[in-house]
VEXDREN-2710 file (C-alpha; in Angstrom, 1 decimal):
% VEXDREN-2710
k/r/px/py/pz
1/MET/0.0/0.0/0.0
2/ALA/1.3/3.4/-0.9
3/LYS/2.1/5.8/1.9
4/ASN/-0.6/8.3/0.8
5/ASP/-3.2/5.5/0.5
6/GLU/-2.3/4.2/4.0
7/ARG/-2.8/7.7/5.5
8/ASN/-6.2/7.9/3.7
9/GLN/-7.5/4.4/4.4
10/PHE/-9.8/5.6/7.3
11/GLN/-11.0/8.8/5.6
12/ILE/-14.8/9.0/5.3
13/ALA/-15.4/12.7/4.7
14/ARG/-13.2/15.6/3.6
15/GLN/-13.8/19.3/3.3
16/ASP/-11.1/21.5/1.6
17/GLY/-10.4/25.1/2.1
18/ARG/-7.7/27.4/0.8
19/ASN/-4.5/25.5/1.4
20/CYS/-6.2/23.5/4.2
21/PHE/-8.6/20.7/4.8
22/VAL/-10.4/18.8/7.5
23/GLU/-11.0/15.0/7.3
24/SER/-13.3/12.8/9.3
25/LYS/-11.9/9.4/10.0
26/SER/-13.3/6.1/11.2
27/ASP/-10.1/4.8/13.0
28/CYS/-11.4/5.7/16.5
29/PHE/-14.9/4.4/16.3
30/GLU/-13.8/1.4/18.4
31/ILE/-13.0/3.7/21.4
32/GLY/-16.2/5.8/20.9
33/LYS/-14.4/8.8/19.3
34/ALA/-15.0/10.9/16.2
35/HIS/-11.5/11.7/14.8
36/LEU/-11.2/15.0/12.9
37/GLU/-7.8/15.7/11.3
38/PHE/-7.2/19.4/10.4
39/ALA/-4.2/20.4/8.3
40/GLN/-2.8/23.5/6.6
41/TYR/-0.2/23.1/4.0
42/ASP/2.3/24.9/1.7
43/THR/2.7/23.3/-1.7
44/SER/6.0/25.1/-2.3
45/ARG/7.6/22.9/0.4
46/PRO/9.2/19.5/-0.3
47/GLU/6.8/16.6/-0.3
48/GLY/6.5/15.2/3.2
49/GLN/7.2/18.6/4.8
50/ARG/4.2/20.5/3.5
51/PHE/2.1/20.7/6.6
52/THR/2.5/24.1/8.3
53/ASN/-0.3/23.5/10.9
54/HIS/-1.7/20.2/12.0
55/VAL/-4.3/19.3/14.7
56/HIS/-6.0/16.0/15.5
57/ILE/-9.3/16.3/17.4
58/TYR/-10.7/13.3/19.2
59/MET/-14.3/14.1/20.2
60/ASP/-16.5/11.8/22.3
61/MET/-19.0/10.2/19.8
62/ALA/-22.0/11.2/22.0
63/GLU/-20.8/14.9/21.8
64/PHE/-20.3/14.6/18.0
65/LEU/-23.7/13.1/17.5
66/HIS/-25.3/15.9/19.6
67/LEU/-23.5/18.4/17.4
68/ALA/-24.7/16.6/14.3
69/HIS/-28.3/16.6/15.6
70/THR/-28.3/20.3/16.0
71/ILE/-27.0/20.8/12.5
72/LEU/-29.3/18.2/10.8
73/ASN/-32.4/19.5/12.6
74/ASP/-31.6/23.1/11.5
75/SER/-31.4/24.5/15.0
76/MET/-27.7/25.3/14.5
77/HIS/-28.5/27.1/11.2
78/ILE/-31.2/29.2/12.9
79/ARG/-28.7/30.2/15.6
80/MET/-26.1/31.0/12.9
81/LYS/-28.4/33.3/11.0
82/SER/-29.6/35.0/14.1
83/GLN/-26.0/35.7/15.3
84/LYS/-25.0/36.8/11.8
85/GLU/-27.8/39.3/11.6
86/ALA/-27.0/40.6/15.1
87/MET/-23.3/41.0/14.1
88/ALA/-24.3/42.9/11.0
89/GLN/-26.2/45.3/13.2
90/GLY/-23.3/45.7/15.6
91/ARG/-25.1/43.8/18.4
92/GLY/-23.6/40.4/18.0
93/GLN/-20.7/38.6/19.7
94/THR/-18.0/36.4/18.2
95/ALA/-18.7/33.6/20.8
96/PRO/-18.5/30.1/19.3
97/LEU/-21.8/28.4/18.3
98/PHE/-20.1/25.2/19.5
99/GLN/-16.9/24.3/21.4
100/SER/-15.3/21.0/22.4
101/LEU/-12.2/20.9/24.7
102/GLY/-9.9/17.9/24.9
103/GLY/-6.3/16.9/24.8
104/VAL/-3.7/14.9/26.7
105/SER/-2.7/15.5/30.3
106/ALA/0.9/16.2/31.3
107/GLU/1.0/12.9/33.3
108/VAL/-0.1/10.8/30.3
109/LEU/2.4/12.6/28.0
110/THR/5.2/11.8/30.4
111/ARG/4.1/8.2/30.7
112/ARG/4.2/7.9/26.9
113/GLY/7.7/9.5/26.7
114/LYS/6.2/12.6/25.0
115/ALA/6.4/15.2/27.7
116/ARG/6.3/18.8/26.6
117/PRO/9.4/21.0/27.2
118/ASP/7.2/23.3/29.4
119/GLY/5.8/20.4/31.4
120/MET/2.2/21.3/30.6
121/SER/-0.7/19.3/29.2
122/LEU/-1.5/19.3/25.5
123/SER/-4.7/21.1/24.8
124/ARG/-6.8/20.4/21.7
125/SER/-10.0/22.3/20.9
126/VAL/-12.5/22.6/18.1
127/GLN/-14.9/25.5/17.7
128/LEU/-17.7/26.4/15.3
129/PHE/-18.1/30.1/14.6
130/VAL/-20.3/32.2/12.4
131/GLY/-18.3/32.8/9.2
132/GLU/-17.8/35.9/7.1
133/LYS/-17.6/34.9/3.4
134/LYS/-19.3/31.5/4.2
135/ASP/-21.8/30.5/6.8
136/TYR/-19.4/28.8/9.2
137/LEU/-15.8/28.7/10.3
138/LEU/-14.7/25.4/11.8
139/THR/-11.5/26.0/13.8
140/ALA/-9.1/23.5/15.5
141/GLN/-6.3/24.6/17.8
142/SER/-3.7/23.0/19.9
143/GLY/-1.0/24.1/22.4
144/ALA/-0.2/24.3/26.0
145/GLY/-3.0/23.3/28.4
146/GLN/-3.7/22.7/32.0
147/THR/-6.0/20.2/33.7
148/ASP/-8.7/21.9/35.8
149/GLN/-10.5/20.6/38.9
150/LYS/-13.0/18.7/36.8
151/GLY/-10.3/16.9/34.8
152/LEU/-10.9/19.0/31.7
153/ILE/-7.8/20.2/29.8
154/VAL/-8.3/23.9/29.1
155/PRO/-6.1/26.0/26.9
156/ARG/-3.3/28.1/28.4
157/TYR/-1.8/29.6/25.3
158/GLY/-3.8/32.8/25.2
159/SER/-4.4/34.1/21.7
160/LYS/-1.4/32.3/20.2
161/PRO/-1.9/28.5/19.8
162/GLU/1.0/26.4/18.5
163/ASN/-1.3/25.1/15.7
164/ARG/-4.4/26.6/14.3
165/VAL/-6.4/25.5/11.2
166/SER/-9.7/27.1/10.1
167/ILE/-12.0/25.8/7.4
168/ALA/-14.8/27.9/6.0
169/MET/-18.0/26.0/5.1
170/ASN/-21.4/26.9/3.8
171/TRP/-24.6/25.4/5.1
172/PRO/-24.7/22.4/2.8
173/GLU/-21.0/21.6/3.2
174/LEU/-21.2/21.4/7.0
175/THR/-24.4/19.4/6.8
176/LYS/-22.9/16.8/4.4
177/PHE/-19.7/16.5/6.5
178/VAL/-21.5/15.6/9.7
179/LEU/-24.1/13.5/8.0
180/ILE/-21.6/11.3/6.2
181/THR/-19.7/10.8/9.5
182/LYS/-22.9/10.0/11.4
183/VAL/-24.0/7.4/8.7
184/HIS/-20.6/5.7/8.7
185/TYR/-20.6/5.5/12.5
186/GLU/-24.1/4.0/12.5
187/GLY/-23.0/1.5/9.9
188/TRP/-19.9/0.5/11.9
189/LEU/-22.1/0.2/15.1
190/SER/-24.6/-2.0/13.3
191/ALA/-21.7/-4.3/12.0
192/PHE/-20.2/-4.4/15.5
193/TYR/-23.5/-5.6/17.1
194/HIS/-24.0/-8.1/14.2
195/GLU/-20.5/-9.6/14.8
196/ARG/-21.0/-9.7/18.5
197/ARG/-24.3/-11.5/18.1
198/ALA/-22.7/-14.0/15.7
199/LEU/-20.0/-14.7/18.2
200/MET/-22.5/-15.3/21.0
201/GLN/-24.5/-17.7/18.9
202/GLN/-21.3/-19.7/18.1
203/ARG/-20.5/-19.9/21.8
204/ASN/-24.0/-21.1/22.6
205/GLU/-23.7/-23.8/19.9
206/VAL/-20.4/-25.0/21.3
207/GLN/-21.9/-25.2/24.8
END
């Protein structure tokens, strides 16, 4: 298998922007996660060194499905239009329509032999904003983080993350992206239960 084919073997949905993209992947369904890979690239660089920003987001599937539900039932789009109108009138705020925080704690990084030089946790976050030229702006960031009292890893990099990738999407593009991911997960889940049922039947026959 070619190196590029190997990297793309779990890709189920992709949205491209200007010198950037976001991919939805199926490789973390087994652990109940939606895997979103964000990348920004420079085609003038040598092959294999073209990524200038790169963020992996691992979102709990329940949280992703809730986000998908708000998008597919149009409630997210209603909020987007309302906020965009308010912003046009000078009344709106740039608060995200959606936000998910995650990452890897300093303790886990150390245990894996990947401790950060600053000794902090690795924060990863994804946010959905009202867009300017398009309806939405899906943004992923990573950088120094800190584990709070609830065990949540919160950003501690201020306004300058180590990596940041933003993809502008219109209404249909965002809808298709989450819908394809949702359908693939439901298909995987159905196959998982079917396989488990078949194994149970085999065990019962042996007994």
